[in-house]
Structures are given as C-alpha cells and as structure tokens.
C-alpha positions as CSV (number, residue, x, y, z in Angstrom):
1,M,-19.4,-14.2,27.5
2,T,-16.8,-15.4,24.9
3,P,-18.0,-18.7,23.4
4,V,-16.1,-21.8,24.5
5,S,-14.1,-23.2,21.5
6,P,-14.5,-26.8,20.3
7,R,-11.0,-27.7,21.6
8,R,-11.8,-26.4,25.1
9,R,-15.1,-28.3,25.0
10,R,-13.3,-31.6,24.2
11,L,-10.9,-31.2,27.1
12,A,-13.7,-30.1,29.5
13,A,-15.9,-33.1,28.4
14,R,-13.0,-35.5,29.1
15,L,-12.4,-34.0,32.5
16,R,-16.1,-34.2,33.3
17,A,-16.3,-37.9,32.2
18,L,-13.4,-38.8,34.4
19,R,-14.9,-37.1,37.4
20,A,-18.3,-38.7,36.8
21,G,-16.6,-42.1,37.3
22,V,-15.8,-41.4,41.0
23,A,-18.3,-38.6,41.9
24,P,-21.7,-37.8,40.5
25,S,-21.4,-34.1,41.2
26,G,-18.8,-31.4,41.1
27,N,-19.5,-30.7,44.8
28,Q,-18.5,-34.2,45.8
29,F,-15.5,-34.2,43.6
30,A,-14.4,-30.8,45.1
31,K,-14.2,-32.5,48.5
32,I,-12.1,-35.4,47.1
33,I,-9.6,-33.2,45.3
34,G,-9.6,-30.4,47.9
35,W,-10.6,-27.6,45.5
36,Q,-13.4,-25.0,45.4
37,Q,-16.5,-26.3,43.6
38,S,-16.4,-23.1,41.4
39,R,-13.0,-24.2,40.1
40,I,-14.3,-27.6,39.2
41,S,-17.3,-26.0,37.3
42,K,-15.0,-23.6,35.3
43,L,-12.8,-26.5,34.2
44,E,-15.7,-28.8,33.3
45,T,-17.4,-26.1,31.2
46,G,-14.2,-24.9,29.5
47,R,-14.4,-21.4,30.9
48,Q,-10.9,-21.9,32.4
49,L,-8.0,-24.0,31.2
50,P,-6.2,-26.3,33.7
51,T,-2.5,-26.3,34.2
52,E,-0.5,-29.5,33.8
53,A,-0.3,-29.6,37.6
54,D,-4.2,-29.4,37.7
55,I,-4.4,-32.3,35.2
56,R,-2.1,-34.5,37.3
57,A,-4.1,-33.7,40.5
58,W,-7.3,-34.5,38.6
59,V,-6.0,-37.8,37.3
60,A,-4.7,-38.8,40.7
61,A,-8.1,-38.0,42.3
62,V,-9.9,-40.3,39.8
63,G,-7.3,-43.0,40.0
64,A,-6.5,-43.0,36.3
65,S,-3.2,-44.1,34.7
66,E,-0.3,-42.0,33.5
67,S,-1.5,-42.6,29.9
68,V,-4.6,-40.5,30.8
69,V,-2.3,-37.7,31.9
70,A,-0.5,-37.8,28.5
71,E,-3.9,-37.7,26.7
72,L,-5.2,-34.7,28.7
73,V,-1.9,-32.8,28.3
74,G,-2.3,-33.3,24.5
75,L,-5.8,-31.9,24.7
76,L,-4.5,-29.0,26.8
77,A,-1.8,-28.2,24.2
78,A,-4.4,-28.1,21.5
79,A,-6.8,-26.0,23.6
80,R,-4.1,-23.5,24.2
81,I,-3.9,-22.6,20.5
82,E,-7.3,-21.4,19.1
83,Y,-8.2,-20.0,15.7
84,V,-11.3,-17.9,15.1
85,T,-12.1,-16.8,11.5
86,H,-13.4,-13.3,10.7
87,R,-15.9,-14.8,8.3
88,D,-17.5,-16.9,11.1
89,E,-17.5,-13.9,13.4
90,S,-19.1,-11.6,10.8
91,R,-21.9,-14.2,10.1
92,A,-22.7,-14.7,13.9
93,A,-25.5,-12.8,15.5
94,G,-24.5,-9.1,15.8
95,G,-21.7,-9.5,13.3
96,L,-18.4,-7.7,13.8
97,A,-20.0,-5.0,15.9
98,K,-20.8,-7.7,18.4
99,V,-17.1,-8.8,18.2
100,Q,-16.1,-5.3,19.4
101,A,-18.5,-5.6,22.3
102,R,-17.0,-8.9,23.3
103,L,-13.5,-7.4,23.0
104,M,-14.6,-4.6,25.4
105,E,-15.7,-7.2,27.9
106,L,-12.5,-9.2,27.5
107,E,-10.3,-6.1,27.9
108,S,-12.2,-5.1,31.1
109,R,-10.9,-8.3,32.8
110,V,-7.2,-7.7,32.2
111,S,-4.8,-5.4,33.9
112,Q,-2.2,-5.1,31.1
113,I,-2.5,-4.9,27.3
114,S,0.6,-4.8,25.1
115,E,-0.1,-4.4,21.4
116,W,2.1,-4.2,18.3
117,Q,0.8,-2.8,15.0
118,P,3.3,-2.5,12.2
119,A,1.2,-0.6,9.7
120,M,-2.2,0.4,11.3
121,V,-3.3,2.4,14.3
122,P,-4.6,0.1,17.1
123,G,-8.4,0.1,17.6
124,L,-8.0,1.3,21.2
125,V,-6.8,4.7,19.9
126,Q,-8.6,5.0,16.5
127,T,-10.8,7.9,15.7
128,A,-14.3,7.1,14.6
129,A,-13.6,8.4,11.1
130,Y,-10.4,6.3,10.8
131,A,-12.3,3.2,11.9
132,R,-15.1,3.8,9.4
133,E,-12.8,4.4,6.5
134,L,-10.7,1.4,7.4
135,L,-13.8,-0.9,7.3
136,E,-15.3,0.7,4.2
137,R,-12.4,0.6,1.9
138,P,-12.3,-2.2,-0.7
139,N,-8.9,-3.6,0.4
140,R,-9.5,-3.3,4.2
141,P,-7.5,-5.6,6.5
142,T,-10.0,-8.5,6.9
143,L,-10.9,-8.5,3.2
144,T,-14.5,-9.2,4.2
145,D,-17.3,-8.4,1.7
146,A,-18.6,-4.9,2.2
147,G,-22.1,-6.1,2.7
148,D,-21.0,-8.2,5.7
149,V,-19.8,-5.1,7.7
150,D,-21.8,-2.3,9.3
151,A,-18.9,0.1,9.5
152,A,-20.7,2.7,11.6
153,A,-21.8,0.1,14.2
154,V,-18.4,-1.4,14.4
155,A,-16.8,2.1,14.7
156,T,-19.2,3.0,17.5
157,E,-18.4,-0.1,19.5
158,R,-14.7,0.4,18.9
159,I,-14.9,3.9,20.3
160,R,-16.7,2.5,23.4
161,R,-13.8,0.2,24.0
162,Q,-11.6,3.2,24.5
163,E,-13.1,3.9,27.9
164,I,-10.4,1.6,29.3
165,L,-7.8,4.2,28.5
166,Y,-9.1,6.4,31.3
167,Q,-9.5,3.7,34.0
168,P,-6.9,3.9,36.8
169,G,-4.9,0.8,37.4
170,R,-4.6,-0.2,33.8
171,R,-1.3,-0.4,31.8
172,I,-1.7,-0.2,28.1
173,E,1.4,-0.3,25.9
174,L,0.8,0.4,22.2
175,I,3.8,0.2,19.8
176,L,3.3,1.2,16.2
177,G,5.6,0.9,13.2
178,E,6.3,4.3,11.4
179,A,4.3,2.9,8.5
180,A,1.1,3.1,10.7
181,L,1.6,6.9,10.7
182,R,1.7,7.1,6.9
183,S,-0.8,4.4,5.8
184,T,-4.1,6.2,5.1
185,P,-7.3,4.2,5.4
186,G,-9.0,6.6,3.0
187,T,-8.5,10.3,3.0
188,I,-5.4,12.3,4.1
189,S,-7.6,14.6,6.3
190,T,-8.8,11.5,8.3
191,L,-5.2,10.3,8.7
192,L,-4.2,13.8,10.0
193,G,-7.1,13.7,12.5
194,Q,-5.8,10.3,13.6
195,L,-2.3,11.6,14.1
196,D,-3.7,14.4,16.3
197,R,-5.5,11.7,18.3
198,L,-2.2,9.9,18.8
199,V,-0.5,13.0,20.2
200,S,-3.4,13.5,22.6
201,V,-3.0,10.0,24.2
202,V,0.8,10.3,24.8
203,D,0.3,12.0,28.2
204,L,-2.5,9.6,29.4
205,P,-1.2,8.0,32.7
206,T,-2.4,4.6,31.7
207,V,-0.9,4.6,28.2
208,E,2.6,4.2,26.8
209,L,2.6,5.0,23.1
210,G,5.7,4.1,21.1
211,I,6.6,4.5,17.4
212,V,9.4,2.4,15.8
213,P,11.0,4.6,13.1
214,F,11.9,2.8,9.9
215,P,15.7,2.8,10.6
216,R,15.2,1.1,14.0
217,M,12.8,-1.7,12.9
218,P,14.1,-5.0,14.2
219,V,14.9,-7.6,11.4
220,M,12.4,-10.4,12.1
221,P,9.1,-11.7,10.7
222,L,6.5,-9.5,12.2
223,S,2.7,-9.4,12.2
224,N,0.4,-7.5,14.5
225,F,-0.3,-9.0,17.9
226,S,-1.5,-8.1,21.3
227,I,-0.8,-9.6,24.8
228,H,-3.6,-9.5,27.4
229,D,-1.9,-10.4,30.6
230,D,-0.7,-13.9,29.7
231,V,-2.7,-14.6,26.5
232,V,-1.5,-13.7,23.0
233,Y,-3.8,-12.7,20.1
234,V,-2.3,-12.8,16.6
235,E,-4.5,-11.4,13.8
236,T,-4.2,-12.8,10.3
237,L,-5.9,-11.8,7.0
238,T,-8.7,-14.3,7.7
239,G,-8.9,-14.7,11.5
240,E,-7.4,-14.5,14.9
241,Q,-5.1,-17.0,16.6
242,Q,-5.2,-17.2,20.4
243,L,-2.1,-18.6,22.2
244,Y,-2.2,-19.8,25.8
245,E,0.9,-22.0,25.8
246,P,3.5,-20.3,28.2
247,E,6.5,-21.1,26.0
248,E,4.8,-19.5,22.9
249,V,3.6,-16.6,24.9
250,A,7.1,-16.0,26.1
251,V,8.3,-15.6,22.5
252,Y,5.8,-12.8,21.9
253,V,6.7,-11.1,25.2
254,K,10.3,-11.1,24.1
255,A,9.4,-9.8,20.7
256,F,7.3,-7.0,22.2
257,R,10.2,-6.0,24.5
258,L,12.5,-5.7,21.5
259,L,10.0,-3.5,19.7
260,R,9.4,-1.4,22.8
261,A,13.2,-0.9,23.2
262,A,13.4,0.3,19.6
263,A,10.4,2.7,19.8
264,A,10.4,6.4,20.2
265,T,8.2,7.4,23.2
266,G,7.1,10.5,24.9
267,S,8.3,13.8,23.3
268,E,10.4,11.9,20.7
269,A,7.2,10.1,19.6
270,V,5.3,13.3,19.5
271,A,8.0,14.9,17.4
272,L,7.9,12.0,14.9
273,I,4.1,12.1,14.6
274,R,4.2,15.8,14.0
275,R,7.0,15.5,11.4
276,V,5.0,12.9,9.5
277,A,1.8,15.1,9.7
278,D,3.8,18.1,8.3
279,E,5.0,15.9,5.4
280,L,1.4,14.8,4.7
281,R,0.1,18.4,4.7
282,G,2.9,19.4,2.3
C-alpha cells in the first residue's frame, strides 16, 4: 500500500478529531451522517481524499461552523498536491525497486493511463537493457548516486509492470516526443532494440502509441507527466509531484489532448520509428 503523506494525515486527523466530538466510533458516526462505515474509515486514515461536498456534510454532521469548512478545504487543497523525492524513495526499505513494485500495484487499480515523455521511452514499454543502461549511466534522469540504485532489480520490477499492457479492459495512451527515439541511454544497439520494442506494441489492443515529430511539437513548457484516471503525476529531476485538484488535472488533460492530436500513430508512427532506426544504423 502507498504510504499516506503528511498532508493527508493532517486532514484525516482533523476529520477524526471532529468526529470524536459527537461520536466515539466510526460506526456511530456513519449512522449520523448516513454513509458506509468503510468510507468513514478511509477518510479518517487518509487512504481516500474527501470532496468539498464531503467536507460540508461532515461539518454539518458534527455541528461545526463555516470557518471549519474553510479550514478543511484549505487542508484538502494542500493534500491534493503532494511531492515525493527520489532521494527519500531510494533510501526507504527496498529502494527504487520497491518503488517500481508500488507503481505496479497503483497501476493495477486504474482503468486508463495517459503518459507523455518528451525525450525518454516510458517505463511501461522499456526493454530490460534500456532500463538498466538508463539507470547505470552517470547522468541518468534522477541524478541519484550510482551506489543508491540496484539497476538490475529496478529493471526487473519495471518489466513486471508491463503485464498491464496485456490485460483486457485497459486503455494505455503513450505519447513520446521524437527526441525519445534518438536519445540513447548508453549504446546504439540498446536503443535500436528499444525501437523494435516500440514497433511491437503499436498493434496491442490496449495501447495507443504516438510519436510527436519535431516539426509538430506544440510550443508550450513541457515536462513528462502521466495521468492515472483523474490523478496527475509530474516527475522532476529530484522527485514526483502528485496532483489531485480537478482544475489542475484538467490543464494536464488538455495538454495531453494537444500532444495526442499532434502525434503520429499507427502505421505513421511505425514509419517514423523505422526511419529513425535506419538513420541510427547508418
């Protein structure tokens, strides 16, 4: 289970304290507010974020003032934007390999994944060799000390995550910038093997793979991000930002649609991949 962040814990603790003032247990409060006890438990432990409507119902049920609504809405806004550093993750038990295992568990719970990568192949379609070289090179994306990363273990877990590509009922949209086809993690042979892998996933029924050619790249500040149903994950050089606020999520959904509209897909994407591969061989 993904750890509950400090901001979520603060919101959950405040909800729990308010409930305790009128009902000693979640079961009793569930009867007062008219919800399932399991929903009360998830909100009080931070495993689920409330909506603003939930907050207003909670405050009304405990008989608190409108100022408490404003306080809780502020805590909710903070909880909807989380930041997790790569350094903290690499130092936790299991390191970055454990992070990949948590990602696999997270991805198993969503029906749609939409990911944009301007200059790197997404982990969900990386080959094992590409993943290892990416993690072993001195200037790898996270800039983590080499001693902090077990590249083989991380690559193994990353390949395990790719089981989702073959599960019916999933929709996985992967949009890459043309630079991702040309940026080698280490050796040209590994990159060529990776390009072959991209061609092989184009026809998977669960996957839409798109490549945005250089001339079609939208003019806007871009970093890699992914959308899991209605949550956005934005990776930086030092960590990962998680966005739950609907208005912010909507901006990333709009950006992804623009990138998707500019992307070459299907046979056009295959032709572009093969053209780049021929240039690399030459």
